[in-house]
MIDOSE-1310 file (N, C-alpha, C; in nm, 2 decimals, decimal comma, always signed):
residues 285
masl	+0,29/+4,04/+1,67/+0,16/+3,97/+1,65/+0,08/+3,98/+1,53; +0,03/+3,86/+1,48/-0,03/+3,89/+1,35/-0,16/+3,97/+1,35; -0,20/+4,04/+1,24/-0,30/+4,14/+1,25/-0,42/+4,07/+1,22; -0,54/+4,14/+1,26/-0,67/+4,06/+1,26/-0,71/+4,00/+1,11
rdik	-0,66/+4,08/+1,02/-0,68/+4,05/+0,87/-0,61/+3,91/+0,83; -0,47/+3,91/+0,88/-0,40/+3,79/+0,87/-0,46/+3,66/+0,93; -0,50/+3,67/+1,06/-0,58/+3,58/+1,13/-0,69/+3,53/+1,06; -0,77/+3,62/+1,01/-0,89/+3,59/+0,94/-0,87/+3,50/+0,82
trin	-0,77/+3,54/+0,74/-0,74/+3,47/+0,61/-0,69/+3,36/+0,64; -0,61/+3,32/+0,76/-0,56/+3,19/+0,79/-0,68/+3,10/+0,82; -0,76/+3,17/+0,91/-0,91/+3,07/+0,95/-0,97/+3,04/+0,82; -0,98/+3,12/+0,72/-1,06/+3,08/+0,60/-0,99/+2,99/+0,52
stkk	-0,86/+2,99/+0,51/-0,78/+2,90/+0,43/-0,79/+2,76/+0,50; -0,79/+2,76/+0,61/-0,78/+2,63/+0,70/-0,92/+2,57/+0,69; -1,02/+2,65/+0,68/-1,16/+2,60/+0,66/-1,16/+2,52/+0,51; -1,12/+2,60/+0,42/-1,12/+2,53/+0,27/-1,04/+2,39/+0,29
tsqi	-0,92/+2,40/+0,36/-0,83/+2,29/+0,35/-0,92/+2,16/+0,41; -0,98/+2,20/+0,53/-1,06/+2,10/+0,60/-1,18/+2,05/+0,51; -1,23/+2,13/+0,42/-1,33/+2,07/+0,35/-1,28/+2,00/+0,23; -1,18/+2,02/+0,19/-1,11/+1,93/+0,09/-1,06/+1,79/+0,15
tkam	-1,01/+1,80/+0,26/-0,98/+1,67/+0,34/-1,09/+1,59/+0,39; -1,21/+1,65/+0,42/-1,32/+1,59/+0,44/-1,38/+1,51/+0,33; -1,37/+1,58/+0,22/-1,42/+1,52/+0,08/-1,35/+1,41/+0,05; -1,21/+1,42/+0,05/-1,12/+1,30/+0,02/-1,13/+1,20/+0,12
qmvs	-1,17/+1,22/+0,26/-1,20/+1,11/+0,35/-1,33/+1,04/+0,32; -1,42/+1,10/+0,26/-1,55/+1,04/+0,22/-1,53/+0,94/+0,09; -1,44/+1,02/-0,01/-1,42/+0,93/-0,12/-1,35/+0,81/-0,10; -1,24/+0,81/-0,02/-1,16/+0,69/+0,04/-1,24/+0,59/+0,10
askl	-1,34/+0,64/+0,19/-1,44/+0,55/+0,25/-1,52/+0,47/+0,16; -1,56/+0,54/+0,06/-1,65/+0,47/-0,05/-1,56/+0,36/-0,12; -1,44/+0,41/-0,16/-1,34/+0,31/-0,23/-1,31/+0,20/-0,14; -1,28/+0,23/-0,02/-1,27/+0,12/+0,07/-1,36/+0,01/+0,07
nrae	-1,48/+0,04/+0,08/-1,59/-0,06/+0,08/-1,60/-0,16/-0,02; -1,57/-0,10/-0,15/-1,56/-0,17/-0,27/-1,43/-0,26/-0,28; -1,33/-0,20/-0,23/-1,18/-0,27/-0,25/-1,19/-0,38/-0,13; -1,24/-0,36/-0,01/-1,25/-0,48/+0,08/-1,33/-0,58/+0,04
tnak	-1,44/-0,56/-0,03/-1,55/-0,67/-0,09/-1,46/-0,75/-0,19; -1,39/-0,68/-0,29/-1,32/-0,74/-0,38/-1,21/-0,82/-0,32; -1,15/-0,78/-0,23/-1,04/-0,88/-0,17/-1,10/-0,99/-0,10; -1,21/-0,98/-0,03/-1,29/-1,10/+0,04/-1,35/-1,19/-0,07
afnp	-1,39/-1,15/-0,18/-1,46/-1,23/-0,28/-1,35/-1,31/-0,35; -1,22/-1,26/-0,34/-1,12/-1,33/-0,41/-1,06/-1,45/-0,34; -1,08/-1,45/-0,19/-1,02/-1,55/-0,10/-1,06/-1,70/-0,12; -1,19/-1,72/-0,16/-1,24/-1,84/-0,19/-1,17/-1,92/-0,30
ymdk	-1,14/-1,83/-0,41/-1,07/-1,90/-0,52/-0,93/-1,92/-0,49; -0,86/-1,83/-0,41/-0,72/-1,87/-0,36/-0,72/-1,98/-0,27; -0,82/-1,99/-0,19/-0,81/-2,12/-0,10/-0,82/-2,23/-0,19; -0,93/-2,25/-0,29/-0,94/-2,36/-0,35/-0,82/-2,40/-0,46
iqev	-0,77/-2,30/-0,52/-0,66/-2,33/-0,61/-0,53/-2,37/-0,52; -0,52/-2,33/-0,42/-0,40/-2,37/-0,32/-0,42/-2,50/-0,28; -0,54/-2,54/-0,26/-0,59/-2,68/-0,21/-0,57/-2,77/-0,31; -0,61/-2,75/-0,43/-0,58/-2,84/-0,55/-0,43/-2,85/-0,58
vasi	-0,35/-2,74/-0,58/-0,20/-2,74/-0,62/-0,14/-2,82/-0,52; -0,18/-2,80/-0,38/-0,11/-2,86/-0,28/-0,12/-3,01/-0,28; -0,25/-3,03/-0,31/-0,29/-3,18/-0,33/-0,22/-3,26/-0,43; -0,21/-3,20/-0,53/-0,13/-3,25/-0,65/+0,02/-3,26/-0,62
algs	+0,08/-3,15/-0,56/+0,22/-3,14/-0,55/+0,26/-3,24/-0,44; +0,20/-3,22/-0,34/+0,23/-3,31/-0,21/+0,18/-3,44/-0,21; +0,08/-3,46/-0,28/+0,03/-3,62/-0,29/+0,10/-3,71/-0,37; +0,21/-3,68/-0,43/+0,28/-3,80/-0,50/+0,44/-3,73/-0,49
tdvt	+0,53/-3,84/-0,48/+0,65/-3,82/-0,48/+0,73/-3,80/-0,62; +0,64/-3,85/-0,71/+0,69/-3,85/-0,85/+0,67/-3,71/-0,93; +0,59/-3,61/-0,86/+0,59/-3,47/-0,92/+0,72/-3,40/-0,91; +0,76/-3,35/-1,01/+0,88/-3,26/-1,02/+0,85/-3,13/-1,11
hpml	+0,87/-3,02/-1,05/+0,85/-2,89/-1,13/+0,94/-2,80/-1,08; +1,00/-2,71/-1,17/+1,09/-2,59/-1,13/+1,05/-2,51/-1,02; +0,92/-2,49/-1,03/+0,86/-2,39/-0,93/+0,82/-2,44/-0,79; +0,85/-2,56/-0,78/+0,83/-2,61/-0,65/+0,96/-2,66/-0,58
qsrp	+1,06/-2,64/-0,66/+1,21/-2,67/-0,60/+1,31/-2,57/-0,58; +1,36/-2,57/-0,46/+1,46/-2,45/-0,43/+1,57/-2,49/-0,49; +1,64/-2,37/-0,54/+1,79/-2,38/-0,61/+1,88/-2,28/-0,54; +2,03/-2,28/-0,55/+2,10/-2,20/-0,50/+2,07/-2,06/-0,55
vkrt	+2,06/-1,96/-0,45/+2,02/-1,83/-0,47/+2,13/-1,75/-0,50; +2,15/-1,70/-0,63/+2,23/-1,60/-0,68/+2,16/-1,46/-0,70; +2,04/-1,45/-0,72/+1,98/-1,33/-0,73/+1,84/-1,32/-0,69; +1,79/-1,23/-0,61/+1,66/-1,22/-0,55/+1,59/-1,11/-0,61
gyiv	+1,45/-1,15/-0,65/+1,38/-1,04/-0,70/+1,26/-0,99/-0,57; +1,23/-0,86/-0,57/+1,15/-0,81/-0,47/+1,05/-0,73/-0,54; +0,92/-0,78/-0,54/+0,81/-0,72/-0,58/+0,76/-0,62/-0,46; +0,75/-0,51/-0,49/+0,70/-0,40/-0,38/+0,59/-0,32/-0,42
vtsd	+0,49/-0,34/-0,34/+0,37/-0,28/-0,39/+0,34/-0,15/-0,31; +0,32/-0,03/-0,36/+0,31/+0,10/-0,31/+0,19/+0,16/-0,39; +0,17/+0,30/-0,34/+0,07/+0,37/-0,42/+0,13/+0,46/-0,52; +0,04/+0,52/-0,60/+0,10/+0,62/-0,71/+0,10/+0,74/-0,65
rgla	+0,02/+0,77/-0,54/+0,00/+0,91/-0,48/+0,02/+0,91/-0,32; +0,05/+1,01/-0,28/+0,09/+1,03/-0,13/-0,03/+1,06/-0,05; -0,04/+1,14/+0,05/-0,15/+1,16/+0,13/-0,22/+1,04/+0,19; -0,14/+0,94/+0,23/-0,19/+0,81/+0,28/-0,12/+0,76/+0,40
gayn	-0,08/+0,88/+0,49/-0,02/+0,85/+0,62/+0,12/+0,79/+0,59; +0,12/+0,67/+0,68/+0,24/+0,59/+0,68/+0,24/+0,47/+0,59; +0,14/+0,46/+0,48/+0,13/+0,35/+0,41/+0,24/+0,32/+0,33; +0,31/+0,41/+0,25/+0,42/+0,39/+0,18/+0,56/+0,38/+0,25
snil	+0,56/+0,48/+0,35/+0,69/+0,49/+0,43/+0,71/+0,34/+0,50; +0,62/+0,29/+0,57/+0,65/+0,15/+0,65/+0,68/+0,06/+0,56; +0,62/+0,03/+0,44/+0,67/-0,08/+0,35/+0,81/-0,04/+0,30; +0,83/+0,08/+0,25/+0,94/+0,10/+0,19/+1,08/+0,10/+0,30
rtvy	+1,05/+0,13/+0,42/+1,15/+0,14/+0,51/+1,19/-0,02/+0,55; +1,08/-0,11/+0,56/+1,09/-0,25/+0,58/+1,18/-0,31/+0,47; +1,14/-0,28/+0,33/+1,22/-0,35/+0,21/+1,37/-0,31/+0,22; +1,38/-0,17/+0,24/+1,51/-0,11/+0,24/+1,60/-0,17/+0,34
qtiq	+1,56/-0,20/+0,46/+1,63/-0,25/+0,59/+1,66/-0,39/+0,54; +1,56/-0,46/+0,49/+1,58/-0,60/+0,45/+1,69/-0,64/+0,35; +1,69/-0,54/+0,25/+1,80/-0,54/+0,13/+1,93/-0,53/+0,20; +1,93/-0,42/+0,28/+2,08/-0,37/+0,36/+2,13/-0,49/+0,44
krhk	+2,03/-0,57/+0,49/+2,07/-0,69/+0,58/+2,10/-0,81/+0,52; +2,05/-0,83/+0,39/+2,04/-0,96/+0,32/+2,17/-0,95/+0,22; +2,18/-0,85/+0,16/+2,27/-0,84/+0,05/+2,39/-0,75/+0,07; +2,50/-0,79/+0,00/+2,62/-0,71/+0,02/+2,65/-0,65/-0,12
sqde	+2,58/-0,68/-0,23/+2,60/-0,63/-0,37/+2,49/-0,60/-0,43; +2,47/-0,51/-0,51/+2,34/-0,47/-0,60/+2,33/-0,60/-0,70; +2,43/-0,67/-0,73/+2,42/-0,78/-0,82/+2,34/-0,89/-0,77; +2,31/-0,88/-0,64/+2,24/-1,00/-0,58/+2,08/-0,97/-0,57
yaii	+2,03/-0,87/-0,62/+1,89/-0,83/-0,60/+1,84/-0,74/-0,70; +1,71/-0,72/-0,72/+1,66/-0,63/-0,80/+1,51/-0,60/-0,75; +1,46/-0,49/-0,79/+1,33/-0,45/-0,76/+1,22/-0,46/-0,86; +1,10/-0,51/-0,85/+0,99/-0,50/-0,94/+0,89/-0,41/-0,87
aigr	+0,89/-0,29/-0,91/+0,81/-0,19/-0,85/+0,67/-0,16/-0,90; +0,56/-0,18/-0,82/+0,43/-0,17/-0,84/+0,39/-0,04/-0,76; +0,39/+0,08/-0,83/+0,34/+0,20/-0,76/+0,45/+0,31/-0,80; +0,41/+0,42/-0,82/+0,50/+0,53/-0,86/+0,60/+0,57/-0,73
vgrd	+0,53/+0,57/-0,62/+0,60/+0,61/-0,50/+0,72/+0,53/-0,46; +0,71/+0,39/-0,47/+0,80/+0,30/-0,47/+0,92/+0,30/-0,56; +0,87/+0,31/-0,69/+0,96/+0,33/-0,81/+1,06/+0,45/-0,79; +1,00/+0,57/-0,75/+1,09/+0,67/-0,74/+1,17/+0,67/-0,60
ffkk	+1,13/+0,60/-0,52/+1,21/+0,59/-0,38/+1,33/+0,50/-0,40; +1,31/+0,40/-0,48/+1,44/+0,30/-0,52/+1,53/+0,37/-0,63; +1,47/+0,43/-0,72/+1,54/+0,50/-0,83/+1,63/+0,61/-0,76; +1,59/+0,69/-0,67/+1,64/+0,79/-0,61/+1,77/+0,74/-0,53
rnip	+1,76/+0,63/-0,48/+1,88/+0,57/-0,40/+1,96/+0,47/-0,48; +1,94/+0,48/-0,61/+2,03/+0,38/-0,71/+1,99/+0,25/-0,68; +1,90/+0,21/-0,63/+1,87/+0,07/-0,61/+1,81/+0,00/-0,73; +1,87/-0,09/-0,80/+1,83/-0,15/-0,95/+1,67/-0,17/-0,94
vyse	+1,59/-0,13/-1,04/+1,46/-0,16/-1,05/+1,46/-0,23/-1,17; +1,42/-0,34/-1,18/+1,42/-0,43/-1,29/+1,30/-0,39/-1,38; +1,18/-0,38/-1,32/+1,05/-0,36/-1,41/+0,98/-0,28/-1,32; +0,87/-0,21/-1,37/+0,77/-0,13/-1,29/+0,65/-0,12/-1,37
itgl	+0,54/-0,09/-1,27/+0,41/-0,07/-1,34/+0,34/+0,04/-1,24; +0,29/+0,13/-1,31/+0,22/+0,25/-1,24/+0,08/+0,27/-1,30; +0,00/+0,36/-1,26/-0,13/+0,41/-1,30/-0,23/+0,30/-1,29; -0,21/+0,21/-1,19/-0,32/+0,11/-1,18/-0,44/+0,18/-1,12
gdhv	-0,56/+0,14/-1,16/-0,68/+0,18/-1,10/-0,70/+0,17/-0,94; -0,81/+0,24/-0,90/-0,85/+0,22/-0,76/-0,90/+0,08/-0,73; -0,96/+0,02/-0,83/-1,00/-0,11/-0,81/-0,94/-0,19/-0,92; -0,83/-0,29/-0,89/-0,75/-0,34/-0,99/-0,82/-0,47/-1,04
sfge	-0,82/-0,49/-1,17/-0,86/-0,59/-1,25/-0,73/-0,70/-1,28; -0,76/-0,81/-1,29/-0,65/-0,91/-1,32/-0,59/-0,88/-1,47; -0,66/-0,82/-1,56/-0,59/-0,78/-1,69/-0,50/-0,67/-1,67; -0,51/-0,60/-1,57/-0,41/-0,48/-1,54/-0,27/-0,53/-1,49
ikdi	-0,27/-0,65/-1,43/-0,14/-0,69/-1,37/-0,11/-0,82/-1,44; -0,18/-0,86/-1,53/-0,15/-0,99/-1,60/-0,01/-1,00/-1,65; +0,02/-0,90/-1,72/+0,16/-0,88/-1,77/+0,28/-0,91/-1,70; +0,26/-0,82/-1,57/+0,37/-0,83/-1,47/+0,38/-0,95/-1,39
asqa	+0,26/-0,99/-1,37/+0,26/-1,14/-1,30/+0,30/-1,25/-1,37; +0,29/-1,23/-1,51/+0,34/-1,34/-1,59/+0,48/-1,33/-1,60; +0,54/-1,20/-1,62/+0,68/-1,17/-1,62/+0,74/-1,21/-1,50; +0,69/-1,19/-1,38/+0,76/-1,24/-1,25/+0,77/-1,39/-1,28
vgmy	+0,67/-1,47/-1,30/+0,68/-1,61/-1,31/+0,80/-1,66/-1,42; +0,79/-1,59/-1,55/+0,88/-1,59/-1,64/+1,02/-1,57/-1,59; +1,05/-1,48/-1,52/+1,20/-1,43/-1,46/+1,24/-1,55/-1,37; +1,15/-1,61/-1,29/+1,19/-1,74/-1,21/+1,23/-1,85/-1,30
adet	+1,15/-1,85/-1,39/+1,15/-1,99/-1,49/+1,27/-1,98/-1,56; +1,31/-1,85/-1,61/+1,45/-1,85/-1,70/+1,57/-1,82/-1,61; +1,56/-1,81/-1,46/+1,66/-1,80/-1,39/+1,71/-1,67/-1,37; +1,64/-1,57/-1,42/+1,67/-1,43/-1,40/+1,69/-1,41/-1,23
fdei	+1,59/-1,47/-1,17/+1,58/-1,46/-1,03/+1,56/-1,60/-0,98; +1,63/-1,64/-0,86/+1,64/-1,78/-0,79/+1,52/-1,78/-0,69; +1,47/-1,66/-0,65/+1,36/-1,66/-0,54/+1,30/-1,52/-0,56; +1,17/-1,52/-0,55/+1,10/-1,39/-0,56/+1,00/-1,37/-0,43
yiyy	+1,02/-1,26/-0,38/+0,94/-1,21/-0,27/+0,85/-1,10/-0,30; +0,73/-1,10/-0,23/+0,65/-0,97/-0,26/+0,62/-0,92/-0,12; +0,62/-0,77/-0,13/+0,60/-0,70/+0,00/+0,48/-0,61/-0,02; +0,38/-0,61/+0,07/+0,26/-0,52/+0,07/+0,20/-0,49/+0,20
nhfv	+0,11/-0,42/+0,20/+0,04/-0,38/+0,32/-0,10/-0,46/+0,32; -0,10/-0,56/+0,43/-0,21/-0,66/+0,45/-0,31/-0,56/+0,53; -0,44/-0,57/+0,48/-0,54/-0,49/+0,53/-0,61/-0,58/+0,66; -0,60/-0,53/+0,76/-0,64/-0,58/+0,90/-0,77/-0,51/+0,93
sais	-0,76/-0,38/+0,92/-0,91/-0,31/+0,96/-0,87/-0,16/+0,91; -0,98/-0,09/+0,92/-1,00/+0,06/+0,87/-0,86/+0,13/+0,94; -0,84/+0,09/+1,05/-0,73/+0,18/+1,11/-0,61/+0,09/+1,13; -0,59/-0,02/+1,07/-0,47/-0,10/+1,10/-0,44/-0,18/+0,98
qevt	-0,30/-0,17/+0,92/-0,25/-0,23/+0,81/-0,12/-0,28/+0,85; -0,06/-0,40/+0,81/+0,05/-0,47/+0,84/+0,13/-0,49/+0,71; +0,26/-0,45/+0,72/+0,35/-0,47/+0,63/+0,38/-0,62/+0,61; +0,35/-0,68/+0,50/+0,35/-0,83/+0,50/+0,47/-0,88/+0,38
ekkl	+0,54/-0,98/+0,42/+0,64/-1,03/+0,31/+0,58/-1,18/+0,29; +0,58/-1,19/+0,17/+0,55/-1,34/+0,12/+0,65/-1,39/+0,00; +0,67/-1,53/+0,04/+0,78/-1,58/-0,05/+0,68/-1,63/-0,17; +0,71/-1,57/-0,29/+0,62/-1,59/-0,40/+0,67/-1,72/-0,48
lplt	+0,81/-1,71/-0,50/+0,87/-1,85/-0,57/+1,01/-1,85/-0,50; +1,04/-2,00/-0,49/+0,97/-2,11/-0,54/+0,85/-2,14/-0,42; +0,76/-2,21/-0,47/+0,65/-2,24/-0,40/+0,67/-2,35/-0,30; +0,74/-2,31/-0,20/+0,79/-2,43/-0,08/+0,70/-2,44/+0,02
dlaq	+0,61/-2,34/+0,03/+0,52/-2,34/+0,16/+0,37/-2,38/+0,13; +0,36/-2,47/+0,02/+0,22/-2,52/-0,01/+0,14/-2,59/+0,11; +0,23/-2,66/+0,20/+0,16/-2,76/+0,30/+0,11/-2,66/+0,40; +0,14/-2,54/+0,43/+0,09/-2,44/+0,52/-0,05/-2,42/+0,50
dskl	-0,14/-2,45/+0,60/-0,28/-2,43/+0,60/-0,36/-2,48/+0,47; -0,30/-2,59/+0,43/-0,36/-2,65/+0,31/-0,41/-2,78/+0,35; -0,56/-2,81/+0,31/-0,62/-2,94/+0,34/-0,59/-3,03/+0,20; -0,53/-3,15/+0,23/-0,50/-3,22/+0,12/-0,62/-3,31/+0,08
tsye	-0,67/-3,31/-0,04/-0,77/-3,39/-0,09/-0,72/-3,47/-0,21; -0,78/-3,61/-0,22/-0,75/-3,69/-0,31/-0,81/-3,66/-0,44; -0,74/-3,63/-0,56/-0,80/-3,60/-0,69/-0,77/-3,72/-0,79; -0,84/-3,73/-0,90/-0,81/-3,82/-1,01/-0,75/-3,71/-1,12
feps	-0,66/-3,76/-1,18/-0,59/-3,65/-1,26/-0,61/-3,71/-1,42; -0,63/-3,59/-1,51/-0,65/-3,62/-1,65/-0,60/-3,52/-1,71; -0,48/-3,51/-1,80/-0,41/-3,64/-1,83/-0,31/-3,70/-1,74; -0,24/-3,60/-1,66/-0,13/-3,63/-1,58/-0,11/-3,53/-1,49
qdai	-0,04/-3,55/-1,35/-0,02/-3,45/-1,26/+0,07/-3,35/-1,32; +0,19/-3,39/-1,39/+0,29/-3,28/-1,43/+0,22/-3,20/-1,53; +0,14/-3,26/-1,63/+0,06/-3,17/-1,71/-0,04/-3,06/-1,66; -0,10/-3,10/-1,55/-0,19/-3,02/-1,48/-0,11/-2,90/-1,40
levl	+0,00/-2,95/-1,33/+0,09/-2,86/-1,27/+0,14/-2,76/-1,36; +0,18/-2,80/-1,47/+0,23/-2,70/-1,59/+0,15/-2,58/-1,61; +0,02/-2,60/-1,60/-0,07/-2,51/-1,62/-0,12/-2,43/-1,49; -0,14/-2,52/-1,37/-0,18/-2,46/-1,27/-0,09/-2,37/-1,18
lpqy	+0,04/-2,41/-1,17/+0,15/-2,35/-1,10/+0,18/-2,19/-1,14; +0,17/-2,16/-1,27/+0,19/-2,04/-1,30/+0,06/-1,95/-1,28; -0,05/-2,01/-1,29/-0,18/-1,94/-1,26/-0,18/-1,90/-1,11; -0,14/-2,00/-1,03/-0,14/-1,99/-0,87/-0,06/-1,87/-0,84
aesl	+0,08/-1,88/-0,89/+0,17/-1,76/-0,87/+0,11/-1,63/-0,90; +0,05/-1,62/-1,02/+0,00/-1,50/-1,06/-0,13/-1,47/-0,98; -0,19/-1,56/-0,93/-0,30/-1,54/-0,84/-0,25/-1,48/-0,71; -0,14/-1,53/-0,67/-0,09/-1,47/-0,53/-0,05/-1,32/-0,55
iyga	+0,00/-1,29/-0,65/+0,03/-1,13/-0,69/-0,10/-1,06/-0,70; -0,20/-1,11/-0,76/-0,32/-1,04/-0,78/-0,38/-1,02/-0,63; -0,38/-1,14/-0,55/-0,45/-1,14/-0,43/-0,39/-1,03/-0,33; -0,24/-1,03/-0,35/-0,17/-0,91/-0,26/-0,20/-0,78/-0,31
llda	-0,22/-0,76/-0,43/-0,28/-0,62/-0,50/-0,40/-0,59/-0,44; -0,50/-0,67/-0,44/-0,63/-0,66/-0,40/-0,62/-0,62/-0,23; -0,55/-0,68/-0,18/-0,52/-0,66/-0,02/-0,47/-0,52/+0,01; -0,37/-0,49/-0,08/-0,29/-0,38/-0,07/-0,38/-0,25/-0,11
kase	-0,46/-0,27/-0,21/-0,56/-0,14/-0,25/-0,65/-0,11/-0,14; -0,69/-0,23/-0,07/-0,79/-0,20/+0,04/-0,72/-0,14/+0,15; -0,59/-0,17/+0,18/-0,51/-0,10/+0,28/-0,49/+0,04/+0,25; -0,45/+0,06/+0,13/-0,42/+0,21/+0,07/-0,55/+0,30/+0,10
haar	-0,67/+0,24/+0,07/-0,79/+0,33/+0,08/-0,82/+0,35/+0,22; -0,78/+0,25/+0,30/-0,80/+0,25/+0,44/-0,71/+0,37/+0,51; -0,58/+0,35/+0,47/-0,48/+0,45/+0,53/-0,50/+0,58/+0,47; -0,55/+0,59/+0,36/-0,57/+0,74/+0,31/-0,70/+0,80/+0,39
mtam	-0,80/+0,70/+0,41/-0,92/+0,76/+0,46/-0,89/+0,81/+0,62; -0,80/+0,72/+0,68/-0,75/+0,76/+0,82/-0,67/+0,90/+0,81; -0,59/+0,89/+0,73/-0,50/+1,00/+0,72/-0,59/+1,16/+0,70; -0,68/+1,13/+0,62/-0,76/+1,26/+0,58/-0,85/+1,28/+0,70
qsat	-0,91/+1,19/+0,76/-0,97/+1,21/+0,87/-0,89/+1,28/+0,99; -0,78/+1,24/+1,02/-0,67/+1,30/+1,10/-0,65/+1,45/+1,07; -0,63/+1,47/+0,93/-0,59/+1,59/+0,88/-0,72/+1,68/+0,91; -0,84/+1,63/+0,88/-0,97/+1,71/+0,90/-0,97/+1,76/+1,05
dnak	-0,95/+1,65/+1,14/-0,96/+1,69/+1,27/-0,87/+1,79/+1,32; -0,75/+1,79/+1,27/-0,64/+1,88/+1,31/-0,66/+2,00/+1,25; -0,74/+2,01/+1,13/-0,77/+2,15/+1,09/-0,88/+2,21/+1,17; -0,98/+2,14/+1,21/-1,08/+2,20/+1,29/-1,02/+2,24/+1,44
elir	-0,93/+2,18/+1,48/-0,87/+2,22/+1,60/-0,79/+2,35/+1,58; -0,72/+2,36/+1,46/-0,63/+2,48/+1,45/-0,74/+2,60/+1,42; -0,86/+2,58/+1,35/-0,96/+2,68/+1,34/-1,01/+2,71/+1,47; -1,03/+2,61/+1,57/-1,07/+2,68/+1,70/-0,97/+2,75/+1,77
dltl	-0,84/+2,72/+1,77/-0,74/+2,78/+1,81/-0,72/+2,92/+1,75; -0,72/+2,93/+1,62/-0,71/+3,07/+1,56/-0,83/+3,16/+1,58; -0,95/+3,09/+1,60/-1,07/+3,17/+1,64/-1,06/+3,23/+1,76; -1,00/+3,16/+1,85/-0,97/+3,22/+2,00/-0,88/+3,33/+1,99
vynr	-0,78/+3,32/+1,91/-0,66/+3,42/+1,89/-0,73/+3,53/+1,84; -0,81/+3,51/+1,74/-0,89/+3,62/+1,67/-0,97/+3,72/+1,76; -1,05/+3,63/+1,84/-1,16/+3,70/+1,93/-1,07/+3,79/+2,04; -0,94/+3,73/+2,09/-0,87/+3,79/+2,19/-0,81/+3,92/+2,12
arqa	-0,78/+3,90/+2,01/-0,71/+4,02/+1,93/-0,79/+4,13/+1,90; -0,93/+4,07/+1,86/-1,03/+4,18/+1,83/-1,08/+4,25/+1,95; -1,07/+4,17/+2,07/-1,12/+4,24/+2,20/-1,02/+4,34/+2,24; -0,88/+4,30/+2,23/-0,78/+4,39/+2,25/-0,79/+4,52/+2,19
aitq	-0,82/+4,51/+2,06/-0,82/+4,62/+1,97/-0,95/+4,71/+2,00; -1,06/+4,66/+2,03/-1,16/+4,74/+2,08/-1,13/+4,81/+2,20; -1,08/+4,73/+2,32/-1,04/+4,79/+2,43/-0,94/+4,92/+2,42; -0,84/+4,89/+2,32/-0,73/+4,99/+2,29/-0,82/+5,11/+2,23
eite	-0,92/+5,09/+2,14/-0,99/+5,21/+2,08/-1,08/+5,28/+2,20; -1,14/+5,20/+2,28/-1,20/+5,27/+2,38/-1,12/+5,36/+2,46; -1,01/+5,29/+2,51/-0,90/+5,36/+2,59/-0,86/+5,50/+2,53; -0,84/+5,48/+2,39/-0,79/+5,61/+2,31/-0,90/+5,72/+2,32
itag	-1,02/+5,67/+2,29/-1,14/+5,76/+2,29/-1,15/+5,84/+2,42; -1,14/+5,75/+2,53/-1,16/+5,80/+2,68/-1,05/+5,89/+2,71; -0,93/+5,86/+2,66/-0,81/+5,96/+2,68/-0,82/+6,10/+2,62; -0,89/+6,07/+2,48/-0,89/+6,20/+2,41/-1,01/+6,29/+2,47
aaal	-1,12/+6,23/+2,51/-1,21/+6,30/+2,57/-1,19/+6,36/+2,70; -1,08/+6,30/+2,78/-1,05/+6,37/+2,91/-0,96/+6,48/+2,88; -0,87/+6,47/+2,76/-0,80/+6,56/+2,73/-0,86/+6,69/+2,69; -0,99/+6,68/+2,64/-1,05/+6,80/+2,58/-1,12/+6,88/+2,70
e	-1,13/+6,81/+2,81/-1,21/+6,87/+2,92/-1,13/+6,98/+2,99
């Protein structure tokens, strides 16, 4: 059985750990509020640009643009959004397991796909398994700005345009609530799902539909990536807050159990001392 000193040391170390996890929980809760606000504030812009693009693209049969047309798929790109750090519960493992299983199911050769990794955890996961990582971005802030992801968003659109990839999917955790996040797959390119949930409105175009789409479609695709990242960041903070709350609760429960063990051991030691004193006194009589 552990000594009283060992038990006391473990109690003190667990208390310090619970203080750290409690602080991390509060920090994540604060970050979550701002991240959730940012994600919700971006939704009206996404809804409007989708409405405009859909109205132009679907309102005329004369419109042709490579980003709107499917082609034979020779190579698929997967944009995978994870965090740079752990301590976020199943936030990273859920999405990485989903992507890994999808790749195993869809592809027979590594020549058929590549990963665009956003986040250090995802990058390390795929490189460790020798899965091709075409490009990567790490070190994003807790509250992502469009400027931080502009390059990789433009790169993704460019890789479809130059036929490096014939289709691109993005995987991220969708924020449902503070205790629930859903792994989400969204087809980024080609833009073949514009009609879904879109309200078609009649517009007058100047100079032409094709010229407008030439500008709007890349912006729309980049906005899809940015919107997914805002959503993913809110999910990350929520997952980390929940994980740290669980860790704090577990630490408190462990402290209670250790304190009970400590009191029992202390009581047993006192009883033993009393017994020894009594026995010694009896021996002297």
